Structures are given as structure tokens and as C-alpha cells.
Biopython code that builds the backbone (N, CA, C, O; Angstrom):
import numpy as np
from Bio.PDB.StructureBuilder import StructureBuilder

atoms = [
    (1, "MET", "N", (-93.695, 142.453, -120.716)),
    (1, "MET", "CA", (-94.170, 143.138, -119.524)),
    (1, "MET", "C", (-95.625, 142.761, -119.260)),
    (1, "MET", "O", (-96.432, 142.625, -120.180)),
    (2, "ILE", "N", (-95.926, 142.600, -118.003)),
    (2, "ILE", "CA", (-97.290, 142.283, -117.582)),
    (2, "ILE", "C", (-97.842, 143.507, -116.860)),
    (2, "ILE", "O", (-97.269, 143.947, -115.863)),
    (3, "SER", "N", (-98.933, 144.055, -117.347)),
    (3, "SER", "CA", (-99.531, 145.243, -116.731)),
    (3, "SER", "C", (-100.251, 144.877, -115.438)),
    (3, "SER", "O", (-100.530, 143.707, -115.174)),
    (4, "LYS", "N", (-100.543, 145.888, -114.648)),
    (4, "LYS", "CA", (-101.318, 145.683, -113.419)),
    (4, "LYS", "C", (-102.668, 145.056, -113.764)),
    (4, "LYS", "O", (-103.089, 144.097, -113.118)),
    (5, "ALA", "N", (-103.339, 145.587, -114.768)),
    (5, "ALA", "CA", (-104.657, 145.069, -115.152)),
    (5, "ALA", "C", (-104.574, 143.604, -115.574)),
    (5, "ALA", "O", (-105.438, 142.803, -115.220)),
    (6, "THR", "N", (-103.541, 143.259, -116.323)),
    (6, "THR", "CA", (-103.373, 141.867, -116.748)),
    (6, "THR", "C", (-103.108, 140.967, -115.554)),
    (6, "THR", "O", (-103.666, 139.874, -115.462)),
    (7, "PHE", "N", (-102.251, 141.425, -114.628)),
    (7, "PHE", "CA", (-101.992, 140.615, -113.434)),
    (7, "PHE", "C", (-103.278, 140.384, -112.649)),
    (7, "PHE", "O", (-103.567, 139.254, -112.255)),
    (8, "PHE", "N", (-104.053, 141.444, -112.418)),
    (8, "PHE", "CA", (-105.306, 141.295, -111.672)),
    (8, "PHE", "C", (-106.244, 140.328, -112.389)),
    (8, "PHE", "O", (-106.866, 139.477, -111.754)),
    (9, "GLN", "N", (-106.345, 140.458, -113.705)),
    (9, "GLN", "CA", (-107.208, 139.567, -114.488)),
    (9, "GLN", "C", (-106.754, 138.119, -114.345)),
    (9, "GLN", "O", (-107.580, 137.219, -114.189)),
    (10, "MET", "N", (-105.450, 137.893, -114.397)),
    (10, "MET", "CA", (-104.921, 136.534, -114.273)),
    (10, "MET", "C", (-105.204, 135.972, -112.881)),
    (10, "MET", "O", (-105.661, 134.836, -112.752)),
    (11, "ALA", "N", (-104.935, 136.758, -111.847)),
    (11, "ALA", "CA", (-105.119, 136.285, -110.470)),
    (11, "ALA", "C", (-106.588, 136.028, -110.152)),
    (11, "ALA", "O", (-106.909, 135.122, -109.384)),
    (12, "LEU", "N", (-107.473, 136.818, -110.737)),
    (12, "LEU", "CA", (-108.905, 136.671, -110.457)),
    (12, "LEU", "C", (-109.599, 135.668, -111.383)),
    (12, "LEU", "O", (-110.803, 135.443, -111.259)),
    (13, "SER", "N", (-108.856, 135.071, -112.300)),
    (13, "SER", "CA", (-109.465, 134.141, -113.263)),
    (13, "SER", "C", (-109.769, 132.771, -112.662)),
    (13, "SER", "O", (-110.481, 131.976, -113.276)),
    (14, "PHE", "N", (-109.248, 132.485, -111.486)),
    (14, "PHE", "CA", (-109.455, 131.178, -110.860)),
    (14, "PHE", "C", (-110.775, 131.148, -110.102)),
    (14, "PHE", "O", (-111.165, 132.156, -109.512)),
    (15, "PRO", "N", (-111.471, 130.014, -110.105)),
    (15, "PRO", "CA", (-112.740, 129.906, -109.378)),
    (15, "PRO", "C", (-112.569, 130.249, -107.895)),
    (15, "PRO", "O", (-111.684, 129.718, -107.224)),
    (16, "GLY", "N", (-113.426, 131.143, -107.395)),
    (16, "GLY", "CA", (-113.406, 131.520, -105.988)),
    (16, "GLY", "C", (-112.361, 132.551, -105.620)),
    (16, "GLY", "O", (-112.267, 132.934, -104.454)),
    (17, "ALA", "N", (-111.563, 133.017, -106.589)),
    (17, "ALA", "CA", (-110.525, 134.012, -106.290)),
    (17, "ALA", "C", (-111.168, 135.366, -106.021)),
    (17, "ALA", "O", (-112.146, 135.748, -106.664)),
    (18, "ASP", "N", (-110.596, 136.083, -105.057)),
    (18, "ASP", "CA", (-111.111, 137.387, -104.647)),
    (18, "ASP", "C", (-109.929, 138.280, -104.309)),
    (18, "ASP", "O", (-108.860, 137.786, -103.950)),
    (19, "GLN", "N", (-110.111, 139.584, -104.420)),
    (19, "GLN", "CA", (-109.046, 140.512, -104.051)),
    (19, "GLN", "C", (-109.460, 141.311, -102.829)),
    (19, "GLN", "O", (-110.624, 141.682, -102.679)),
    (20, "LYS", "N", (-108.493, 141.571, -101.952)),
    (20, "LYS", "CA", (-108.714, 142.319, -100.713)),
    (20, "LYS", "C", (-107.468, 143.139, -100.421)),
    (20, "LYS", "O", (-106.365, 142.730, -100.782)),
    (21, "PRO", "N", (-107.624, 144.300, -99.769)),
    (21, "PRO", "CA", (-106.435, 145.028, -99.322)),
    (21, "PRO", "C", (-105.637, 144.168, -98.334)),
    (21, "PRO", "O", (-106.212, 143.450, -97.517)),
    (22, "HIS", "N", (-104.325, 144.253, -98.422)),
    (22, "HIS", "CA", (-103.436, 143.506, -97.522)),
    (22, "HIS", "C", (-102.235, 144.406, -97.225)),
    (22, "HIS", "O", (-101.243, 144.398, -97.954)),
    (23, "PHE", "N", (-102.341, 145.185, -96.138)),
    (23, "PHE", "CA", (-101.335, 146.185, -95.782)),
    (23, "PHE", "C", (-101.150, 147.136, -96.963)),
    (23, "PHE", "O", (-102.127, 147.737, -97.408)),
    (24, "ASP", "N", (-99.931, 147.293, -97.487)),
    (24, "ASP", "CA", (-99.697, 148.204, -98.613)),
    (24, "ASP", "C", (-99.849, 147.500, -99.960)),
    (24, "ASP", "O", (-99.436, 148.032, -100.991)),
    (25, "ARG", "N", (-100.428, 146.330, -99.954)),
    (25, "ARG", "CA", (-100.572, 145.506, -101.152)),
    (25, "ARG", "C", (-102.039, 145.195, -101.428)),
    (25, "ARG", "O", (-102.919, 145.488, -100.618)),
    (26, "THR", "N", (-102.274, 144.606, -102.572)),
    (26, "THR", "CA", (-103.564, 143.985, -102.864)),
    (26, "THR", "C", (-103.348, 142.487, -102.764)),
    (26, "THR", "O", (-102.463, 141.933, -103.417)),
    (27, "GLY", "N", (-104.159, 141.833, -101.944)),
    (27, "GLY", "CA", (-104.035, 140.393, -101.769)),
    (27, "GLY", "C", (-105.050, 139.646, -102.611)),
    (27, "GLY", "O", (-106.153, 140.134, -102.857)),
    (28, "PHE", "N", (-104.668, 138.469, -103.048)),
    (28, "PHE", "CA", (-105.546, 137.588, -103.820)),
    (28, "PHE", "C", (-105.648, 136.270, -103.072)),
    (28, "PHE", "O", (-104.645, 135.607, -102.806)),
    (29, "LYS", "N", (-106.879, 135.902, -102.739)),
    (29, "LYS", "CA", (-107.097, 134.680, -101.975)),
    (29, "LYS", "C", (-108.283, 133.934, -102.539)),
    (29, "LYS", "O", (-109.050, 134.458, -103.347)),
    (30, "VAL", "N", (-108.414, 132.716, -102.103)),
    (30, "VAL", "CA", (-109.575, 131.917, -102.444)),
    (30, "VAL", "C", (-110.584, 132.131, -101.325)),
    (30, "VAL", "O", (-110.235, 132.016, -100.150)),
    (31, "THR", "N", (-111.826, 132.442, -101.670)),
    (31, "THR", "CA", (-112.860, 132.709, -100.675)),
    (31, "THR", "C", (-112.882, 131.601, -99.629)),
    (31, "THR", "O", (-112.998, 130.420, -99.954)),
    (32, "GLY", "N", (-112.768, 132.010, -98.357)),
    (32, "GLY", "CA", (-112.787, 131.060, -97.252)),
    (32, "GLY", "C", (-111.469, 130.346, -97.014)),
    (32, "GLY", "O", (-111.376, 129.485, -96.139)),
    (33, "LYS", "N", (-110.453, 130.696, -97.784)),
    (33, "LYS", "CA", (-109.144, 130.050, -97.648)),
    (33, "LYS", "C", (-108.062, 131.123, -97.594)),
    (33, "LYS", "O", (-108.358, 132.313, -97.486)),
    (34, "ARG", "N", (-106.819, 130.693, -97.669)),
    (34, "ARG", "CA", (-105.708, 131.640, -97.517)),
    (34, "ARG", "C", (-105.316, 132.308, -98.839)),
    (34, "ARG", "O", (-105.800, 131.956, -99.915)),
    (35, "MET", "N", (-104.425, 133.277, -98.708)),
    (35, "MET", "CA", (-103.938, 134.050, -99.837)),
    (35, "MET", "C", (-102.975, 133.219, -100.693)),
    (35, "MET", "O", (-102.237, 132.382, -100.174)),
    (36, "PHE", "N", (-102.993, 133.461, -102.006)),
    (36, "PHE", "CA", (-102.037, 132.789, -102.886)),
    (36, "PHE", "C", (-101.107, 133.768, -103.590)),
    (36, "PHE", "O", (-100.102, 133.353, -104.167)),
    (37, "ALA", "N", (-101.429, 135.076, -103.551)),
    (37, "ALA", "CA", (-100.566, 136.075, -104.187)),
    (37, "ALA", "C", (-100.896, 137.463, -103.649)),
    (37, "ALA", "O", (-101.990, 137.703, -103.137)),
    (38, "THR", "N", (-99.926, 138.379, -103.775)),
    (38, "THR", "CA", (-100.156, 139.790, -103.469)),
    (38, "THR", "C", (-99.524, 140.631, -104.575)),
    (38, "THR", "O", (-98.633, 140.173, -105.291)),
    (39, "TYR", "N", (-100.003, 141.868, -104.700)),
    (39, "TYR", "CA", (-99.473, 142.807, -105.693)),
    (39, "TYR", "C", (-99.072, 144.096, -104.989)),
    (39, "TYR", "O", (-99.834, 144.629, -104.181)),
    (40, "LEU", "N", (-97.871, 144.602, -105.295)),
    (40, "LEU", "CA", (-97.375, 145.862, -104.742)),
    (40, "LEU", "C", (-97.242, 146.866, -105.877)),
    (40, "LEU", "O", (-96.347, 146.759, -106.716)),
    (41, "GLU", "N", (-98.145, 147.845, -105.894)),
    (41, "GLU", "CA", (-98.190, 148.787, -107.011)),
    (41, "GLU", "C", (-96.920, 149.619, -107.136)),
    (41, "GLU", "O", (-96.431, 149.823, -108.248)),
    (42, "LYS", "N", (-96.370, 150.108, -106.015)),
    (42, "LYS", "CA", (-95.222, 151.029, -106.107)),
    (42, "LYS", "C", (-94.004, 150.400, -106.782)),
    (42, "LYS", "O", (-93.202, 151.112, -107.386)),
    (43, "ASP", "N", (-93.856, 149.081, -106.689)),
    (43, "ASP", "CA", (-92.729, 148.397, -107.327)),
    (43, "ASP", "C", (-93.132, 147.606, -108.565)),
    (43, "ASP", "O", (-92.273, 147.084, -109.277)),
    (44, "HIS", "N", (-94.439, 147.513, -108.825)),
    (44, "HIS", "CA", (-94.986, 146.693, -109.904)),
    (44, "HIS", "C", (-94.435, 145.267, -109.811)),
    (44, "HIS", "O", (-93.933, 144.697, -110.780)),
    (45, "THR", "N", (-94.556, 144.715, -108.582)),
    (45, "THR", "CA", (-94.145, 143.337, -108.323)),
    (45, "THR", "C", (-95.299, 142.579, -107.696)),
    (45, "THR", "O", (-96.248, 143.168, -107.179)),
    (46, "CYS", "N", (-95.198, 141.275, -107.752)),
    (46, "CYS", "CA", (-96.135, 140.444, -107.007)),
    (46, "CYS", "C", (-95.339, 139.425, -106.211)),
    (46, "CYS", "O", (-94.235, 139.036, -106.591)),
    (47, "ASN", "N", (-95.919, 139.007, -105.111)),
    (47, "ASN", "CA", (-95.392, 137.880, -104.356)),
    (47, "ASN", "C", (-96.365, 136.731, -104.544)),
    (47, "ASN", "O", (-97.573, 136.890, -104.372)),
    (48, "ILE", "N", (-95.833, 135.581, -104.896)),
    (48, "ILE", "CA", (-96.651, 134.390, -105.100)),
    (48, "ILE", "C", (-96.180, 133.342, -104.104)),
    (48, "ILE", "O", (-94.981, 133.129, -103.930)),
    (49, "PHE", "N", (-97.136, 132.690, -103.453)),
    (49, "PHE", "CA", (-96.832, 131.757, -102.379)),
    (49, "PHE", "C", (-96.700, 130.336, -102.924)),
    (49, "PHE", "O", (-97.687, 129.622, -103.100)),
    (50, "LEU", "N", (-95.458, 129.951, -103.183)),
    (50, "LEU", "CA", (-95.111, 128.654, -103.750)),
    (50, "LEU", "C", (-94.544, 127.744, -102.665)),
    (50, "LEU", "O", (-94.314, 128.183, -101.539)),
    (51, "SER", "N", (-94.322, 126.492, -103.004)),
    (51, "SER", "CA", (-93.555, 125.619, -102.112)),
    (51, "SER", "C", (-92.077, 125.982, -102.293)),
    (51, "SER", "O", (-91.715, 126.549, -103.323)),
    (52, "PRO", "N", (-91.222, 125.673, -101.325)),
    (52, "PRO", "CA", (-89.791, 125.949, -101.504)),
    (52, "PRO", "C", (-89.206, 125.272, -102.750)),
    (52, "PRO", "O", (-88.318, 125.831, -103.395)),
    (53, "GLU", "N", (-89.686, 124.097, -103.086)),
    (53, "GLU", "CA", (-89.198, 123.400, -104.280)),
    (53, "GLU", "C", (-89.605, 124.147, -105.553)),
    (53, "GLU", "O", (-88.796, 124.327, -106.463)),
    (54, "GLU", "N", (-90.860, 124.575, -105.604)),
    (54, "GLU", "CA", (-91.331, 125.338, -106.772)),
    (54, "GLU", "C", (-90.584, 126.663, -106.867)),
    (54, "GLU", "O", (-90.235, 127.111, -107.959)),
    (55, "GLN", "N", (-90.343, 127.281, -105.722)),
    (55, "GLN", "CA", (-89.607, 128.540, -105.700)),
    (55, "GLN", "C", (-88.248, 128.375, -106.389)),
    (55, "GLN", "O", (-87.865, 129.209, -107.210)),
    (56, "LYS", "N", (-87.533, 127.324, -106.064)),
    (56, "LYS", "CA", (-86.222, 127.076, -106.688)),
    (56, "LYS", "C", (-86.355, 126.949, -108.195)),
    (56, "LYS", "O", (-85.543, 127.496, -108.941)),
    (57, "GLU", "N", (-87.373, 126.232, -108.645)),
    (57, "GLU", "CA", (-87.581, 126.052, -110.082)),
    (57, "GLU", "C", (-87.839, 127.384, -110.780)),
    (57, "GLU", "O", (-87.232, 127.676, -111.811)),
    (58, "PHE", "N", (-88.744, 128.195, -110.216)),
    (58, "PHE", "CA", (-89.058, 129.476, -110.853)),
    (58, "PHE", "C", (-87.873, 130.431, -110.795)),
    (58, "PHE", "O", (-87.595, 131.124, -111.773)),
    (59, "CYS", "N", (-87.175, 130.479, -109.673)),
    (59, "CYS", "CA", (-86.008, 131.361, -109.561)),
    (59, "CYS", "C", (-84.931, 130.981, -110.571)),
    (59, "CYS", "O", (-84.213, 131.851, -111.064)),
    (60, "SER", "N", (-84.811, 129.707, -110.880)),
    (60, "SER", "CA", (-83.798, 129.271, -111.842)),
    (60, "SER", "C", (-84.110, 129.751, -113.262)),
    (60, "SER", "O", (-83.215, 129.788, -114.107)),
    (61, "LEU", "N", (-85.345, 130.114, -113.532)),
    (61, "LEU", "CA", (-85.725, 130.609, -114.862)),
    (61, "LEU", "C", (-85.208, 132.016, -115.126)),
    (61, "LEU", "O", (-84.866, 132.351, -116.260)),
    (62, "ASP", "N", (-85.148, 132.850, -114.070)),
    (62, "ASP", "CA", (-84.727, 134.248, -114.217)),
    (62, "ASP", "C", (-84.451, 134.821, -112.829)),
    (62, "ASP", "O", (-85.287, 135.530, -112.269)),
    (63, "SER", "N", (-83.289, 134.517, -112.279)),
    (63, "SER", "CA", (-82.991, 134.903, -110.897)),
    (63, "SER", "C", (-82.857, 136.412, -110.703)),
    (63, "SER", "O", (-82.886, 136.885, -109.567)),
    (64, "ASP", "N", (-82.712, 137.173, -111.777)),
    (64, "ASP", "CA", (-82.670, 138.635, -111.648)),
    (64, "ASP", "C", (-84.047, 139.220, -111.379)),
    (64, "ASP", "O", (-84.165, 140.280, -110.766)),
    (65, "HIS", "N", (-85.093, 138.529, -111.838)),
    (65, "HIS", "CA", (-86.445, 139.076, -111.742)),
    (65, "HIS", "C", (-87.434, 138.177, -110.999)),
    (65, "HIS", "O", (-88.597, 138.539, -110.823)),
    (66, "ILE", "N", (-86.972, 137.017, -110.568)),
    (66, "ILE", "CA", (-87.772, 136.096, -109.756)),
    (66, "ILE", "C", (-86.870, 135.645, -108.616)),
    (66, "ILE", "O", (-85.835, 135.021, -108.851)),
    (67, "TYR", "N", (-87.254, 135.957, -107.383)),
    (67, "TYR", "CA", (-86.370, 135.662, -106.248)),
    (67, "TYR", "C", (-87.178, 135.523, -104.958)),
    (67, "TYR", "O", (-88.293, 136.035, -104.865)),
    (68, "PRO", "N", (-86.613, 134.825, -103.953)),
    (68, "PRO", "CA", (-87.314, 134.656, -102.682)),
    (68, "PRO", "C", (-87.549, 135.998, -101.989)),
    (68, "PRO", "O", (-86.693, 136.881, -102.031)),
    (69, "VAL", "N", (-88.699, 136.145, -101.359)),
    (69, "VAL", "CA", (-88.950, 137.308, -100.511)),
    (69, "VAL", "C", (-87.886, 137.267, -99.408)),
    (69, "VAL", "O", (-87.668, 136.213, -98.811)),
    (70, "PRO", "N", (-87.215, 138.403, -99.125)),
    (70, "PRO", "CA", (-86.086, 138.375, -98.187)),
    (70, "PRO", "C", (-86.502, 138.372, -96.710)),
    (70, "PRO", "O", (-86.160, 139.289, -95.963)),
    (71, "ASN", "N", (-87.231, 137.350, -96.302)),
    (71, "ASN", "CA", (-87.637, 137.207, -94.898)),
    (71, "ASN", "C", (-88.075, 135.757, -94.660)),
    (71, "ASN", "O", (-87.845, 134.886, -95.499)),
    (72, "LYS", "N", (-88.705, 135.512, -93.513)),
    (72, "LYS", "CA", (-89.150, 134.147, -93.182)),
    (72, "LYS", "C", (-90.152, 133.608, -94.200)),
    (72, "LYS", "O", (-90.163, 132.410, -94.483)),
    (73, "TRP", "N", (-91.000, 134.489, -94.757)),
    (73, "TRP", "CA", (-91.950, 134.030, -95.771)),
    (73, "TRP", "C", (-91.207, 133.486, -96.984)),
    (73, "TRP", "O", (-91.610, 132.482, -97.571)),
    (74, "GLY", "N", (-90.125, 134.151, -97.352)),
    (74, "GLY", "CA", (-89.322, 133.682, -98.479)),
    (74, "GLY", "C", (-88.728, 132.310, -98.241)),
    (74, "GLY", "O", (-88.614, 131.507, -99.167)),
    (75, "GLU", "N", (-88.346, 132.038, -96.991)),
    (75, "GLU", "CA", (-87.815, 130.712, -96.649)),
    (75, "GLU", "C", (-88.884, 129.634, -96.798)),
    (75, "GLU", "O", (-88.565, 128.459, -96.978)),
    (76, "ARG", "N", (-90.150, 130.035, -96.723)),
    (76, "ARG", "CA", (-91.268, 129.087, -96.859)),
    (76, "ARG", "C", (-91.802, 129.010, -98.289)),
    (76, "ARG", "O", (-92.735, 128.253, -98.558)),
    (77, "GLY", "N", (-91.221, 129.783, -99.207)),
    (77, "GLY", "CA", (-91.623, 129.696, -100.606)),
    (77, "GLY", "C", (-92.201, 130.963, -101.211)),
    (77, "GLY", "O", (-92.438, 131.011, -102.418)),
    (78, "ALA", "N", (-92.438, 132.004, -100.392)),
    (78, "ALA", "CA", (-92.951, 133.262, -100.952)),
    (78, "ALA", "C", (-91.906, 133.832, -101.911)),
    (78, "ALA", "O", (-90.737, 133.983, -101.557)),
    (79, "THR", "N", (-92.346, 134.143, -103.121)),
    (79, "THR", "CA", (-91.430, 134.493, -104.198)),
    (79, "THR", "C", (-91.872, 135.783, -104.876)),
    (79, "THR", "O", (-93.040, 135.938, -105.233)),
    (80, "THR", "N", (-90.923, 136.712, -105.051)),
    (80, "THR", "CA", (-91.203, 137.972, -105.735)),
    (80, "THR", "C", (-90.989, 137.800, -107.235)),
    (80, "THR", "O", (-89.995, 137.223, -107.678)),
    (81, "PHE", "N", (-91.942, 138.314, -108.003)),
    (81, "PHE", "CA", (-91.876, 138.326, -109.465)),
    (81, "PHE", "C", (-91.938, 139.786, -109.911)),
    (81, "PHE", "O", (-92.903, 140.484, -109.598)),
    (82, "GLU", "N", (-90.922, 140.258, -110.637)),
    (82, "GLU", "CA", (-90.906, 141.617, -111.175)),
    (82, "GLU", "C", (-91.663, 141.607, -112.502)),
    (82, "GLU", "O", (-91.165, 141.104, -113.510)),
    (83, "LEU", "N", (-92.859, 142.162, -112.488)),
    (83, "LEU", "CA", (-93.784, 142.008, -113.613)),
    (83, "LEU", "C", (-93.343, 142.725, -114.886)),
    (83, "LEU", "O", (-93.788, 142.361, -115.975)),
    (84, "SER", "N", (-92.491, 143.721, -114.777)),
    (84, "SER", "CA", (-92.042, 144.452, -115.965)),
    (84, "SER", "C", (-91.130, 143.626, -116.862)),
    (84, "SER", "O", (-90.888, 143.995, -118.012)),
    (85, "PHE", "N", (-90.626, 142.514, -116.344)),
    (85, "PHE", "CA", (-89.604, 141.762, -117.071)),
    (85, "PHE", "C", (-89.998, 140.333, -117.431)),
    (85, "PHE", "O", (-89.192, 139.603, -118.008)),
    (86, "LEU", "N", (-91.214, 139.923, -117.105)),
    (86, "LEU", "CA", (-91.557, 138.506, -117.215)),
    (86, "LEU", "C", (-92.560, 138.202, -118.321)),
    (86, "LEU", "O", (-93.361, 139.047, -118.722)),
    (87, "GLU", "N", (-92.485, 136.975, -118.792)),
    (87, "GLU", "CA", (-93.450, 136.469, -119.760)),
    (87, "GLU", "C", (-94.726, 136.051, -119.036)),
    (87, "GLU", "O", (-94.684, 135.545, -117.914)),
    (88, "LYS", "N", (-95.840, 136.268, -119.687)),
    (88, "LYS", "CA", (-97.142, 135.931, -119.108)),
    (88, "LYS", "C", (-97.243, 134.444, -118.754)),
    (88, "LYS", "O", (-97.842, 134.089, -117.739)),
    (89, "GLU", "N", (-96.664, 133.582, -119.580)),
    (89, "GLU", "CA", (-96.762, 132.135, -119.359)),
    (89, "GLU", "C", (-96.099, 131.712, -118.051)),
    (89, "GLU", "O", (-96.613, 130.844, -117.347)),
    (90, "ILE", "N", (-94.966, 132.319, -117.726)),
    (90, "ILE", "CA", (-94.275, 131.999, -116.468)),
    (90, "ILE", "C", (-95.145, 132.399, -115.290)),
    (90, "ILE", "O", (-95.311, 131.630, -114.343)),
    (91, "LEU", "N", (-95.699, 133.598, -115.351)),
    (91, "LEU", "CA", (-96.540, 134.075, -114.259)),
    (91, "LEU", "C", (-97.795, 133.218, -114.120)),
    (91, "LEU", "O", (-98.203, 132.898, -113.003)),
    (92, "GLN", "N", (-98.404, 132.847, -115.229)),
    (92, "GLN", "CA", (-99.608, 132.015, -115.183)),
    (92, "GLN", "C", (-99.322, 130.682, -114.507)),
    (92, "GLN", "O", (-100.115, 130.205, -113.696)),
    (93, "GLU", "N", (-98.197, 130.092, -114.842)),
    (93, "GLU", "CA", (-97.804, 128.807, -114.245)),
    (93, "GLU", "C", (-97.616, 128.943, -112.729)),
    (93, "GLU", "O", (-98.053, 128.081, -111.966)),
    (94, "ALA", "N", (-96.969, 130.023, -112.299)),
    (94, "ALA", "CA", (-96.743, 130.240, -110.863)),
    (94, "ALA", "C", (-98.057, 130.497, -110.131)),
    (94, "ALA", "O", (-98.286, 129.939, -109.058)),
    (95, "LEU", "N", (-98.914, 131.330, -110.699)),
    (95, "LEU", "CA", (-100.211, 131.597, -110.070)),
    (95, "LEU", "C", (-101.043, 130.324, -109.962)),
    (95, "LEU", "O", (-101.661, 130.073, -108.928)),
    (96, "LEU", "N", (-101.063, 129.526, -111.016)),
    (96, "LEU", "CA", (-101.823, 128.278, -110.995)),
    (96, "LEU", "C", (-101.308, 127.346, -109.901)),
    (96, "LEU", "O", (-102.095, 126.739, -109.176)),
    (97, "SER", "N", (-100.011, 127.236, -109.788)),
    (97, "SER", "CA", (-99.423, 126.366, -108.769)),
    (97, "SER", "C", (-99.805, 126.828, -107.367)),
    (97, "SER", "O", (-100.182, 126.014, -106.524)),
    (98, "ALA", "N", (-99.707, 128.134, -107.115)),
    (98, "ALA", "CA", (-100.059, 128.675, -105.800)),
    (98, "ALA", "C", (-101.550, 128.508, -105.520)),
    (98, "ALA", "O", (-101.938, 128.142, -104.411)),
    (99, "TYR", "N", (-102.377, 128.774, -106.514)),
    (99, "TYR", "CA", (-103.826, 128.613, -106.362)),
    (99, "TYR", "C", (-104.170, 127.157, -106.042)),
    (99, "TYR", "O", (-104.936, 126.886, -105.118)),
    (100, "GLU", "N", (-103.609, 126.231, -106.799)),
    (100, "GLU", "CA", (-103.914, 124.815, -106.580)),
    (100, "GLU", "C", (-103.460, 124.341, -105.205)),
    (100, "GLU", "O", (-104.105, 123.479, -104.609)),
    (101, "ALA", "N", (-102.369, 124.885, -104.697)),
    (101, "ALA", "CA", (-101.920, 124.527, -103.346)),
    (101, "ALA", "C", (-102.946, 124.971, -102.309)),
    (101, "ALA", "O", (-103.173, 124.275, -101.320)),
    (102, "VAL", "N", (-103.566, 126.127, -102.532)),
    (102, "VAL", "CA", (-104.568, 126.638, -101.591)),
    (102, "VAL", "C", (-105.846, 125.807, -101.644)),
    (102, "VAL", "O", (-106.424, 125.495, -100.603)),
    (103, "VAL", "N", (-106.288, 125.449, -102.835)),
    (103, "VAL", "CA", (-107.543, 124.691, -102.947)),
    (103, "VAL", "C", (-107.338, 123.186, -102.787)),
    (103, "VAL", "O", (-108.305, 122.424, -102.781)),
    (104, "GLY", "N", (-106.093, 122.762, -102.659)),
    (104, "GLY", "CA", (-105.820, 121.360, -102.368)),
    (104, "GLY", "C", (-105.717, 120.453, -103.567)),
    (104, "GLY", "O", (-105.992, 119.258, -103.455)),
    (105, "LYS", "N", (-105.322, 120.990, -104.731)),
    (105, "LYS", "CA", (-105.206, 120.158, -105.932)),
    (105, "LYS", "C", (-103.791, 119.652, -106.150)),
    (105, "LYS", "O", (-103.561, 118.881, -107.082)),
    (106, "ASN", "N", (-102.832, 120.057, -105.323)),
    (106, "ASN", "CA", (-101.440, 119.574, -105.465)),
    (106, "ASN", "C", (-101.229, 118.341, -104.632)),
    (106, "ASN", "O", (-100.130, 117.787, -104.617)),
]
sb = StructureBuilder()
sb.init_structure("model")
sb.init_model(0)
sb.init_chain("A")
sb.init_seg("    ")
for serial, (resi, resn, name, xyz) in enumerate(atoms, 1):
    if name == "N":
        sb.init_residue(resn, " ", resi, " ")
    sb.init_atom(name, np.array(xyz, "f"), 0.0, 1.0, " ", f" {name:<3s}", serial, name[0])
structure = sb.get_structure()
């Protein structure tokens, strides 16, 4: 299980990462750039903004707890991760991939 505090620490560990309110969520973005993840406290889930190809790879690891967001964002790669059921290493890999896509390292 990944706690809220651990998730926030992981998301904010990247250079230039910042947290801001985003509707009913907490958003994580790179200063001056777009968001790479959000956290929803009531469900203890996060959405991570991956490419559709990366989304397929992560969903194949645990489709019960990692799945596309059920809307247009999900079709573009937005992926829900249920933090109560996941290993830290999987989440770190997904966050890094989303962060690097925002800063242009992919």
C-alpha cells in the first residue's frame, strides 16, 4: 500500500514539480508546464497521464487496480492507479514516465 504522504512525496520529488488544487483532486504539475498526475483523497487513487502505449503496459501489470480513466482522457492515456493495492516501484515508474513526457525527455 502507498500512503497519501508517500504518493505526495514521490510526485513532488521531481525537479520543478508543484502541487495545486484541481477540482476535487490535488494536481501535480511541472512549474510552467502541464499536469502529470492527480490525487483523489476520497478513493485513495491517482490518475497519471501516460501515453496510450504506456497505459496498456501498466494496465497489463494489474488490470484490477490499474485501468484507463473511463472518459476521453482515458482514451488519451490517463490511467487510474488504486494506491492501496500497488507496489511503490510500479507507481514510481509511471510517475517518472509521465513527468518525463511533460518536461520533454521522452
